[in-house]
C-alpha positions in Angstrom: -22.7 12.7 -1.2 -22.6 13.6 -5.0 -18.9 12.8 -6.0 -18.4 12.9 -9.8 -14.7 13.6 -10.0 -11.8 12.4 -7.8 -8.1 13.1 -8.0 -5.9 10.2 -7.0 -2.3 10.8 -6.0 -0.1 7.7 -6.3 -2.6 6.2 -8.8 0.0 4.1 -10.6 1.3 2.3 -7.4 0.1 -1.1 -6.4 -2.8 0.3 -4.1 -3.4 3.3 -6.3 -4.3 1.5 -9.5 -6.9 -0.5 -7.7 -8.3 2.7 -6.2 -8.5 4.2 -9.7 -10.3 1.0 -10.9 -12.8 0.9 -8.0 -13.7 4.6 -8.5 -14.0 4.2 -12.2 -16.3 1.3 -11.9 -18.6 3.5 -9.9 -18.9 5.9 -12.7 -16.6 8.7 -11.3 -14.2 10.6 -13.5 -10.7 10.0 -12.2 -7.5 12.2 -12.4 -4.4 10.1 -11.8 -1.9 12.6 -10.5 1.7 11.4 -11.1 5.2 12.7 -11.7 5.3 10.9 -15.1 1.9 10.8 -16.8 3.5 9.4 -20.0 4.1 6.2 -17.9 0.5 6.1 -16.6 -1.3 5.4 -19.9 -2.3 2.0 -18.6 -4.5 3.5 -16.0 -6.9 4.7 -18.8 -7.9 1.1 -19.2 -9.6 1.2 -15.8 -12.5 3.2 -17.3 -14.3 4.2 -20.4 -12.7 6.6 -23.0 -11.8 9.8 -21.3 -13.0 8.6 -17.9 -9.5 8.1 -16.4 -6.9 10.8 -17.2 -3.3 10.9 -16.1 -2.1 14.3 -15.0 1.3 15.6 -14.1 1.8 16.5 -10.5 4.7 16.3 -8.0 4.1 16.4 -4.3 7.2 18.5 -3.9 5.6 21.3 -5.8 2.4 22.6 -4.1 1.3 24.5 -7.3 1.2 21.3 -9.3 -0.8 19.6 -6.4 -3.3 22.5 -6.4 -3.7 22.2 -10.1 -4.3 18.5 -10.1 -7.0 19.0 -7.4 -8.8 22.0 -8.9 -12.4 21.0 -9.9 -12.4 17.7 -8.2 -15.0 16.8 -5.6 -12.8 14.3 -3.7 -9.1 13.5 -3.3 -7.3 10.2 -2.5 -3.7 10.1 -1.3 -2.2 6.7 -2.0 1.3 8.1 -2.7 4.4 6.8 -1.0 8.0 5.8 -1.5 9.3 2.4 -0.1 12.8 4.0 0.7 14.1 7.5 1.3 16.5 8.7 -1.5 17.5 12.2 -2.5 14.6 14.5 -3.4 12.2 11.6 -3.0 12.6 11.5 0.7 10.2 10.2 3.3 9.6 13.6 4.6 9.2 15.2 1.1 6.7 12.6 -0.2 4.9 11.4 2.9 4.8 14.4 5.4 5.2 17.4 3.2 3.2 15.8 0.3 0.4 15.2 2.7 0.4 18.8 3.8 0.4 20.1 0.2 -2.7 17.8 -0.6 -4.5 18.8 2.6 -4.1 22.4 2.1 -4.9 22.5 -1.5 -8.0 20.4 -0.9 -9.2 22.9 1.6 -8.6 25.8 -0.6 -10.3 24.2 -3.6 -13.4 23.4 -1.5 -13.0 19.6 -1.9 -15.8 17.6 -0.2 -13.9 14.5 1.0 -10.3 13.4 1.4 -9.2 9.8 2.0 -5.7 9.2 3.0 -4.1 5.7 2.7 -1.7 5.2 5.5 -0.5 2.1 7.5 -1.1 0.2 10.6 1.2 1.4 13.4 1.5 5.0 11.9 0.8 6.7 15.1 4.2 7.7 16.5 6.0 10.6 14.7 8.9 10.0 17.0 9.3 6.3 16.0 13.0 5.1 15.5 11.8 3.8 12.2 12.0 6.7 9.9 9.3 5.2 7.5 6.7 4.7 10.4 7.6 8.2 11.6 7.0 9.9 8.3 3.7 8.0 7.8 2.5 9.3 11.3 3.6 12.8 10.4 1.5 12.4 7.1 -1.5 11.7 9.1 -0.8 14.6 11.3 -0.5 16.9 8.4 -3.6 15.6 6.8 -5.7 16.1 9.9 -4.2 19.5 10.4 -4.8 20.8 6.9 -8.2 19.3 6.0 -11.3 19.3 8.4 -12.6 15.7 7.7 -10.0 13.3 6.6 -10.9 9.6 6.3 -7.7 7.6 7.2 -7.3 4.0 6.1 -4.4 2.0 7.7 -3.9 -1.3 5.9 -1.6 -4.1 7.1 0.9 -5.7 4.8 -0.4 -5.2 1.3 -0.3 -8.0 -1.3 -1.2 -8.5 -4.9 0.6 -8.7 -8.3 3.8 -6.7 -8.0 3.9 -6.8 -4.2 7.3 -6.8 -2.4 6.5 -9.5 0.1 5.2 -12.6 -1.6 7.2 -11.9 -4.8 10.4 -11.7 -2.9 9.5 -14.9 -0.9 8.7 -16.7 -4.2 12.0 -15.7 -5.7 13.8 -16.8 -2.5 12.1 -20.2 -2.4 13.0 -20.7 -6.1 16.7 -19.9 -5.5 17.8 -20.6 -1.9 18.5 -24.1 -0.7 17.5 -23.2 2.9 15.0 -20.5 3.9 15.9 -18.3 6.9 13.3 -17.3 9.5 14.5 -13.8 10.6 14.1 -13.4 14.3 12.5 -16.9 14.4 9.7 -15.9 12.1 7.3 -15.1 15.0 6.3 -11.6 13.9 2.5 -11.4 13.0 0.8 -9.7 10.1 -2.6 -9.6 8.4 -2.0 -9.5 4.7 -4.5 -7.4 2.9 -5.3 -7.6 -0.8 -4.7 -4.3 -2.6 -8.0 -4.7 -4.5 -9.9 -4.7 -1.2 -8.1 -1.4 -0.3 -9.5 0.0 -3.5 -12.9 -1.1 -2.6 -12.6 0.4 0.9 -11.6 3.8 -0.6 -14.7 3.8 -2.8 -16.9 2.6 0.1 -15.7 5.4 2.3 -16.4 8.1 -0.3 -19.9 6.8 -0.7 -20.6 7.0 2.9 -20.7 10.5 4.5 -20.5 8.8 7.9 -16.9 7.8 7.4 -15.8 11.5 7.8 -13.2 11.9 10.5 -12.9 8.0 10.5 -9.8 5.9 11.0 -10.1 2.3 9.7 -7.6 -0.3 10.3 -7.7 -2.8 7.2 -6.5 -6.4 7.6 -7.2 -9.6 5.7 -9.3 -12.4 7.1 -6.3 -14.3 8.8 -3.4 -13.4 10.9 -0.1 -15.2 10.0 3.2 -15.3 11.5 6.1 -14.8 9.1 6.9 -18.5 9.4 3.4 -19.2 8.2 3.8 -16.7 5.3 6.8 -18.6 4.2 4.9 -22.0 4.5 2.1 -20.6 2.5 4.5 -19.4 -0.3 6.1 -22.8 -0.3 2.6 -24.5 -0.8 1.6 -22.0 -3.5 4.8 -22.7 -5.5 4.7 -26.4 -5.0 8.1 -26.4 -3.4 9.7 -27.9 -0.3 12.6 -26.2 1.5 14.0 -26.6 4.9 13.6 -23.5 7.2 15.9 -22.4 9.9 15.7 -19.7 12.5 18.3 -16.9 12.3 19.0 -13.8 14.3 18.2 -10.4 12.8 21.6 -8.8 13.2 23.2 -10.2 10.0 20.3 -8.9 8.0 20.6 -5.6 9.6 24.2 -5.3 8.5 23.2 -6.5 5.0 20.4 -3.9 4.9 22.8 -1.2 5.9 25.0 -1.8 2.9 22.0 -2.5 0.6 20.8 1.0 1.3 23.8 2.4 -0.8 22.4 0.6 -3.9 20.3 2.6 -6.4 17.3 0.4 -5.7 17.9 -1.4 -2.3 16.3 -4.8 -2.0 15.7 -4.2 1.6 16.4 -1.3 4.0 16.8 -1.3 7.8 13.4 0.3 8.1 11.8 -2.4 6.0 13.6 -5.2 8.0 12.3 -3.6 11.2 8.8 -3.8 9.9 9.3 -7.5 9.2 10.1 -8.0 12.8 7.2 -6.3 14.4 3.6 -7.3 14.7 1.4 -5.6 12.0 -2.2 -6.6 12.8 -5.5 -4.8 13.3 -6.0 -3.5 16.8 -8.7 -4.9 18.9 -12.1 -3.0 18.6 -10.8 -0.8 15.7 -13.2 -0.3 12.9 -12.2 -1.9 9.5 -13.6 -3.6 6.6 -16.8 -4.8 8.3 -17.8 -1.2 9.1 -17.3 -0.4 5.4 -19.4 -3.4 4.3 -16.5 -5.3 2.6 -15.5 -9.1 3.1 -11.7 -9.1 2.5 -10.4 -11.8 0.3 -8.0 -14.5 1.5 -4.5 -14.6 0.5 -5.0 -18.3 -0.7 -7.6 -17.0 -3.1 -5.4 -14.5 -4.7 -1.7 -15.8 -4.6 -2.2 -18.5 -7.2 -2.9 -15.9 -9.8 0.7 -14.6 -9.6 2.9 -16.9 -7.7 2.5 -19.6 -10.3 5.6 -18.2 -12.1 7.8 -19.4 -9.2 6.5 -23.0 -9.4 9.0 -25.6 -10.5 8.0 -25.6 -14.2 6.4 -22.1 -14.0 2.9 -21.5 -15.2 2.9 -24.7 -17.2 2.9 -26.7 -14.0 -0.8 -27.4 -13.9 -0.8 -29.0 -10.4 -2.9 -26.6 -8.3 -1.7 -25.8 -4.8 -3.7 -27.4 -2.1 
C-alpha cells in the first residue's frame, strides 16, 4: 500500500516518539498531532528537514482531530494518559479520543489506522478504570473505522519509562525492597522502539488489516525477577521482602490527590496481575520483528542509578 503521509497522535510519548522515528526512517512524512506543538520540536529530529511536523490537535475537540488527519494516508493512535485527572480523563482521552480519530479517519478516506492499546484491554466493564477505558477505546475504534489494526503491548520499557526508572530510584534509596503481593505477577516487558517497528511493519503489510497483535518481549519475568534484574543492572545489593498489597492500596489512594501521583490504585492493580501474551495470539513474529531483550537496552539508561553513576565503568553481568 502506498502510504506517504501519516498522522501520529501521542507522538511525543514514550511509544509515540519511536513510532515517529520508525515511520520517518521509511521515508514517510509524519504529522505529530499534540496539544502543545511548541513542546514537540524535538520530534523534528527524527527525519529530514520538513519531514516531521508537529501540529496542534486535542482529542477532546473533534474538529482539531479532523484537521490533523486531513490529507494523511494513515493514522496512528498512540495517545494515552497514565492517570485520570480533570478534563484529561480516561474516558475523554482513551474512549472518546479514539472515537474522534476513527470517525475523522473514515470521513477523510484514510487508508489505514493503527491503534496502540495494551494486553488485557478486552473488558469494558473491568473494575480497573484504566483497563476499562482502554477496552472502550478499542470498541470505539472498531466501530468507527472499518479496518483497524490493534497492537496490544505488554509493559513498555525504554528511556523515560515508569517501571525500571522507578525501580532504579527505589534501589538507590531504600534499604529494603518490598515485593508487593509476593512479587509473583508476571509480565513480558517490551521495548518501546520495537513497538515503533511494529507500527511501521503493520502499515507496510495490507494483510494486517483487522488484525489484533499482542506484543511482548522475548522473556517473561515475575515482578521479583524484574527487581533482581534492576539490582544487577545498577550494581546494587538489597534485601527483598514480601509484603501484602493493602498498605500500598492505601498509599495509592492518598497519592491520587497529588498533582502528579507517583502511583494510582489502577497502576498498582496492574502490577499485581499477569500481563503476558496469550497463547497462540499473533505478535512480533507475524510482523517479522525480533524483539530486543531488556538486558540489551537497560544499561543504556539505568546506569545513572549505579553507585557512582555513569562513571562506574563496571558493566552489569
